[in-house]
C-alpha positions, -999 to 999 in steps of 0.1 A, spaced: 36 -698 271 61 -671 283 78 -672 249 44 -667 230 38 -638 252 72 -623 243 68 -626 206 32 -613 209 46 -582 227 74 -576 202 46 -579 173 26 -552 192 57 -528 196 65 -532 158 29 -525 148 28 -496 173 61 -482 161 49 -488 123 18 -468 130 36 -440 148 61 -438 119 33 -438 93 13 -411 111 44 -390 126 46 -357 109 78 -350 88 97 -320 102 110 -298 73 137 -275 86 151 -241 68 177 -218 80 172 -183 71 201 -159 74 189 -121 72 217 -99 64 223 -63 51 233 -62 15 237 -37 -16 218 -41 -47 221 -24 -81 187 -26 -99 190 8 -114 227 18 -119 230 30 -82 240 10 -53 215 8 -26 209 -8 8 187 -38 9 180 -68 30 188 -103 18 180 -137 31 205 -165 25 222 -140 3 193 -134 -20 164 -113 -30 136 -123 -28 139 -146 1 143 -184 -6 113 -203 -19 100 -227 10 84 -257 0 64 -284 22 37 -308 18 6 -306 38 9 -326 71 48 -315 76 58 -297 105 77 -264 95 108 -257 116 123 -223 105 152 -210 121 157 -173 119 193 -159 123 191 -120 126 225 -108 115 212 -72 108 218 -43 134 182 -38 138 154 -61 150 133 -81 126 104 -107 124 88 -130 97 51 -133 91 37 -164 73 10 -149 51 -23 -169 48 -12 -197 70 -34 -212 100 -8 -217 128 -7 -211 167 -9 -175 176 26 -173 190 41 -183 155 22 -157 133 52 -133 133 39 -98 143 64 -80 166 48 -68 198 14 -85 190 23 -123 188 61 -121 197 88 -99 207 110 -87 179 139 -109 169 167 -88 183 201 -83 164 224 -110 166 201 -135 180 181 -165 165 145 -174 167 128 -206 158 94 -209 143 75 -241 146 41 -249 135 21 -279 117 9 -273 82 -28 -280 79 -36 -267 46 -20 -264 11 -17 -238 -16 2 -209 -26 12 -184 2 42 -162 10 60 -148 38 76 -113 46 89 -92 73 64 -75 96 87 -52 111 88 -14 100 93 -10 63 117 -41 58 93 -56 34 100 -29 8 138 -37 6 138 -73 0 121 -93 29 95 -113 8 93 -148 -6 72 -176 -17 57 -201 6 43 -232 -11 25 -261 5 20 -289 -17 -9 -315 -15 -4 -349 -2 0 -377 -27 -32 -392 -32 -51 -362 -19 -88 -364 -29 -87 -329 -38 -58 -333 -66 -71 -320 -99 -58 -338 -129 -46 -314 -155 -40 -288 -130 -20 -301 -99 2 -323 -121 14 -294 -145 48 -281 -146 48 -255 -121 67 -223 -111 63 -199 -81 64 -163 -92 67 -134 -64 58 -99 -79 76 -68 -62 87 -32 -69 119 -15 -61 126 21 -54 161 36 -49 147 58 -21 148 47 16 112 34 24 113 58 53 117 86 32 89 75 9 68 71 40 75 107 50 70 123 16 37 106 14 26 121 47 37 155 37 18 154 3 50 159 -16 42 156 -53 75 144 -66 60 108 -74 33 124 -96 60 143 -115 80 111 -118 49 94 -132 40 123 -156 8 126 -136 10 161 -119 -23 171 -137 -14 209 -134 -36 238 -148 -16 240 -180 -20 205 -186 -57 206 -179 -61 234 -204 -42 217 -230 -67 188 -227 -97 211 -224 -104 201 -188 -98 234 -171 -132 233 -155 -125 197 -142 -94 208 -126 -111 239 -109 -140 214 -97 -115 191 -83 -99 217 -61 -130 234 -52 -139 202 -35 -104 203 -17 -90 174 -33 -55 167 -46 -48 155 -82 -60 120 -92 -37 93 -78 -39 57 -88 -10 43 -67 11 61 -39 45 57 -49 66 58 -81 88 27 -82 121 25 -103 117 -11 -112 93 -41 -112 106 -75 -104 94 -111 -109 115 -132 -86 141 -103 -83 144 -100 -120 129 -76 -147 128 -107 -171 121 -142 -163 120 -175 -182 100 -202 -174 121 -229 -189 151 -219 -168 131 -230 -138 113 -260 -153 135 -278 -178 106 -298 -191 104 -291 -230 71 -273 -240 51 -280 -271 20 -267 -287 -10 -273 -263 10 -280 -234 1 -262 -203 21 -245 -173 9 -236 -137 22 -203 -122 18 -198 -83 18 -160 -83 21 -139 -50 20 -102 -50 49 -93 -25 50 -57 -35 46 -31 -7 19 -8 -26 16 -19 -61 -13 -35 -77 -3 -54 -109 -21 -61 -142 -14 -96 -155 -20 -102 -193 -6 -132 -215 5 -130 -251 -7 -163 -257 -43 -161 -252 -65 -166 -220 -53 -169 -185 -72 -197 -166 -75 -187 -130 -75 -221 -107 -69 -209 -71 -67 -177 -50 -49 -171 -16 -43 -207 -13 -77 -220 -20 -89 -238 -51 -118 -225 -72 -134 -236 -103 -112 -228 -134 -123 -195 -148 -108 -179 -181 -102 -142 -184 -83 -119 -206 -65 -102 -178 -66 -98 -140 -54 -73 -114 -35 -88 -85 -40 -66 -53 -11 -61 -27 -5 -94 -9 -31 -116 -30 -20 -148 -45 -33 -164 -77 -27 -196 -92 -29 -195 -129 -27 -219 -160 -13 -208 -192 -14 -226 -227 16 -227 -252 -3 -221 -284 25 -230 -309 61 -245 -306 92 -225 -316 76 -194 -298 79 -177 -266 49 -160 -250 51 -131 -228 33 -128 -195 34 -90 -187 29 -78 -152 22 -39 -153 18 -16 -123 -17 -2 -119 -4 32 -127 11 17 -158 46 31 -151 67 0 -151 65 -36 -161 84 -69 -160 80 -98 -182 79 -137 -179 83 -159 -212 66 -193 -217 83 -215 -242 115 -212 -266 118 -192 -295 107 -158 -312 92 -137 -283 55 -129 -290 48 -98 -270 17 -82 -257 17 -45 -260 21 -23 -231 -8 -8 -214 -15 28 -227 -11 58 -204 -40 65 -181 -64 93 -189 -60 110 -155 -84 140 -161 -111 116 -169 -106 100 -135 -104 134 -122 -140 142 -135 -152 109 -121 -138 116 -87 -155 149 -88 -188 134 -95 -184 108 -67 -172 131 -40 -193 155 -18 -182 186 -4 -176 172 29 -153 145 17 -178 117 18 -186 95 -12 -220 101 -27 -247 75 -29 -246 68 -66 -277 46 -64 -253 16 -75 -247 -15 -54 -212 -20 -59 -192 -49 -47 -166 -77 -56 -147 -56 -82 -176 -59 -108 -177 -23 -116 -142 -9 -120 -149 31 -116 -112 36 -129 -123 21 -163 -129 57 -175 -91 60 -174 -84 29 -197 -80 38 -233 -78 3 -241 -115 -3 -232 -130 30 -241 -143 42 -273 -138 73 -294 -162 83 -322 -177 47 -320 -143 32 -329 -128 7 -308 -96 18 -291 -84 -18 -282 -59 -22 -312 -24 -27 -301 5 -5 -310 34 -26 -297 66 -7 -284 85 -40 -286 89 -44 -325 123 -54 -339 151 -76 -327 131 -107 -337 102 -99 -314 66 -98 -328 37 -77 -314 3 -97 -306 -31 -83 -313 -57 -78 -288 -93 -90 -292 -121 -69 -284 -144 -76 -255 -117 -78 -227 -127 -102 -198 -114 -90 -164 -115 -113 -134 -137 -101 -105 -146 -119 -72 -181 -126 -85 -166 -151 -111 -149 -173 -83 -166 -205 -72 -149 -229 -47 -146 -263 -57 -163 -278 -25 -188 -263 0 -175 -237 22 -204 -232 46 -194 -222 82 -199 -246 112 -229 -238 133 -225 -213 158 -238 -178 170 -235 -151 142 -222 -116 149 -222 -89 125 -195 -62 127 -194 -31 101 -166 -10 91 -160 19 70 -125 24 54 -117 61 57 -90 84 52 -75 114 30 -48 118 6 -39 153 17 -24 142 49 -19 106 40 -41 93 71 -58 58 66 -80 44 92 -112 22 100 -143 45 112 -119 75 113 -97 56 141 -63 43 135 -51 11 154 -35 30 185 -70 47 190 -90 18 195 -95 -11 219 -91 -48 206 -122 -64 192 -131 -92 213 -143 -123 198 -152 -158 212 -141 -192 201 -169 -209 182 -189 -178 170 -191 -168 133 -181 -134 124 -197 -114 95 -177 -84 84 -195 -57 63 -170 -33 51 -177 -1 31 -150 18 13 -155 55 18 -122 65 6 -109 73 -28 -84 45 -27 -87 8 -29 -75 -11 -1 -65 -50 1 -78 -61 35 -60 -89 51 -69 -110 80 -43 -130 98 -46 -166 108 -81 -173 93 -96 -175 57 -130 -159 52 -158 -166 29 -164 -137 3 -201 -136 0 -205 -132 -39 -238 -151 -48 -222 -186 -52 -241 -199 -20 -226 -228 -3 -197 -226 -28 -184 -190 -20 -147 -186 -22 -124 -187 6 -98 -159 8 -76 -139 33 -73 -109 12 -100 -88 -4 -95 -57 -26 -122 -32 -18 -126 -5 -41 -139 31 -36 -177 31 -31 -178 -7 -27 -194 -26 1 -183 -63 5 -194 -90 32 -171 -115 47 -176 -142 72 -154 -165 92 -155 -189 118 -136 -180 150 -116 -213 155 -83 -202 172 -69 -181 202 -48 -151 208 -46 -117 189 -47 -115 151 -43 -87 130 -67 -73 104 -53 -46 83 -47 -29 47 -19 -46 33 -6 -15 15 25 -12 38 23 26 39 -15 25 48 -9 -4 75 20 17 90 -4 49 91 -28 28 112 -53 12 90 -64 -17 108 -77 -36 140 -69 -64 162 -92 -93 168 -86 -107 202 -100 -142 216 -116 -140 250 -110 -153 274 -73 -145 268 -46 -172 265 -13 -160 277 14 -158 252 49 -170 265 65 -149 239 51 -116 254 60 -115 291 49 -80 293 19 -78 272 7 -42 281 42 -30 274 44 -47 240 10 -32 230 22 4 237 52 -5 214 28 -19 187 9 14 189 40 35 182 38 27 144 9 51 137 19 76 162 54 79 146 59 117 138 69 127 102 94 154 96 96 180 67 117 211 62 123 239 38 146 268 32 146 295 7 181 309 2 171 342 -16 188 373 -26 166 395 -3 170 371 29 163 336 41 131 322 51 119 286 57 100 262 80 102 228 96 72 206 107 66 175 128 32 158 124 15 126 131 -20 113 126 -37 142 147 -9 165 157 12 192 141 41 213 154 56 238 131 78 267 129 84 292 100 110 320 100 119 350 80 155 365 82 164 398 65 201 405 56 199 440 72 186 453 104 155 471 86 141 437 75 151 420 109 135 387 116 105 371 126 94 335 136 60 319 144 54 284 159 20 265 160 11 234 179 -24 221 167 -46 191 165 -66 181 133 -102 175 137 -127 155 116 -120 127 92 -108 150 63 -87 169 89 -96 202 74 -99 220 107 -69 225 132 -72 245 164 -38 256 174 -18 275 201 10 296 190 39 318 196 49 348 175 83 365 179 95 393 153 115 424 152 124 448 125 132 487 125 102 503 110 122 534 98 95 559 109 75 569 141 40 567 129 18 541 145 6 514 120 -28 499 123 -41 466 109 -73 463 89 -93 463 121 -80 496 133 -59 478 160 -24 490 167 -3 468 144 25 450 163 37 430 132 72 447 135 77 442 173 57 413 185 66 386 213 32 372 220 14 338 226 -18 333 206 -50 309 202 -62 303 167 -77 280 140 -67 270 106 -92 258 81 -89 246 45 -112 263 22 -125 251 -13 -95 256 -38 -72 241 -9 -66 277 5 -58 279 41 -78 302 63 -62 312 95 -77 333 124 -55 341 153 -59 361 184 -28 373 204 -25 378 240 -29 418 236 -62 410 220 -51 416 183 -69 396 158 -54 385 126 -68 368 96 -49 352 68 -53 333 35 -26 313 21 -20 286 -3 13 269 -14 22 248 -43 -5 256 -69 4 235 -99 6 259 -125 25 237 -148 42 202 -146 71 217 -126 60 253 -119 44 259 -86 29 291 -73 22 304 -38 5 334 -22 -3 349 12 -23 378 24 -34 388 59 -50 416 79 -17 429 93 -15 442 57 14 417 48 12 400 14 33 376 -6 34 358 -39 60 334 -53 70 309 -79 91 278 -78 105 256 -106 111 220 -93 145 206 -108 147 178 -81 127 164 -53 151 185 -27 155 214 -50 137 241 -69 147 278 -85 124 302 -66 114 339 -70 91 357 -47 78 393 -36 73 399 1 56 432 13 81 433 40 112 418 25 108 431 -11 117 410 -43 140 380 -40 153 350 -62 173 320 -53 173 283 -44 148 264 -22 158 235 -4 135 212 9 134 177 29 
């Protein structure tokens, strides 16, 4: 009897052990070593960040049901972090410094460990500062389990390759960010997109240019930054067959898992072999849809299927930045390369005219009587020569720039079909669980002049967390009241995009919202902790365009021992000041300025120094705060200190008959600066002695591509006019006439 009980017990233990083994999660470990490195994409050696010695970071592969264990060894001299974009995971593993964890300090190791309860194409990147721009991005692929009921024959069993898109600039990303905030137009010059008055006149658009500046807008901009290179998996050219050795023949299909790991670039994707079949987005399956091209927003992922039309040929998949300045190619198949022609240059003045029509004088978007949503109406289409017509004749024929060297151009077909969100349909119902429904509305706001991006005219540091409760359903209604498109990303959750597909609305975690669009999303609150919701254009996010969703009651995060202090550190991102300086070394003297600004505040000093005692010196300092969404108004306090030998004993008076102290003044002041139409700065300033000064000034009037004009006139009877010819982003040849200093010419150095 005892023997039978013994063997029964053994059998029970074996069955229990077998069951545990069957259901135990497989732990998949990766070790990531983060190090400084030097790269040379353009012929110049530049600093970058490599992980395990490579850029992009290594592809990470898992199977749904695995447990990811990722050891991050920070060998940098600065802190870092890693965010797992699009993944459902415990809040403390989300990888946002000061929100879900403390930064990974230099010389330390941090372990991320979380179960994988989903599948699909995702990616990962640094969420610390601007590190993503210089190499910290990589593909994160979660494969379906063998035997998964959602496996699709002819899609999930195809030869596959992860592809991560990115861009490279030789400039330090901190300098890029600073220049954007200072409205420097060097990037436009590099793109051949300055849209000066001379260029407007040449294209017969002088009235459009005047209308643009009358509404206080800068020139039309399609993307923020000029990049030196576009990269696919860190290369400008990529061959599918090098990754997948399986020989391809006519009729074969391949699947690409594409992530946009760029910091600020959208990419057009087009294929020389015919249609692109889109089968998944942001890690979620959709019913296959055939298109001629698609634009992939910053941080989005798409799975696409491409067909090999003919053996012995290699077909180009071309990725082109939205501003059409740079491209990178991937080739599918072996043989003579079949190329798709480059996208033609944008018609910027047509875009400027459209922008004039859309914008009110107060900076708001007009109600055009159109219900725009889901990327169905691309307002930028007026700038696309390939889809517009002139004189009734289609302009869609190709003019390849690739001919020669055994390469053949491919002709386009009329009737270009472009992917939009309304075309997407989930493969299974996506309706949310029952629960209370709460609607939140957001307005995407900002302005290009000072590069301030916000929600409801508030940046992250100016708002409280948005409290949500587990079990409720959140509906987000988002209107874009800015002239830029914004890819809005929600951490830790997928949302339904309400696109007319009913129960089969697609699930995403990023939605690209174009100017004047209103889109509606909904998600089920099924987590804990704090989750970031932000624009994924890196420089918009760092400017404060986001919010924090916080589950209540709050759950303590063991990785944040001092949560209030951590939140203050998080807020430092959009409070960071940006510095600019300029100095003109001229034949008649030296004048210059420096300025320190952030989202709301500005501290600036300007000076003029003559080379003789008669010219003397003067300096003015102003501390002001910008008011309003467009920030055209800035009240300020100031200090004016100047001295020069007048050379006569007559008392000068200003235009108001007051004693003019412009040659000998050391006074505090109160004033206001306001941006008038034509971008003219009007300034009214009252000094402590009661004197009033009014001034009109404008700098950087774009007369021609590299030629800028400036002027100033005020009621102290001072005036100035000058010209600058840009030779480099930091240098310009200059000439000016100043009522006090006379004529001078020299070199202007700017930073």
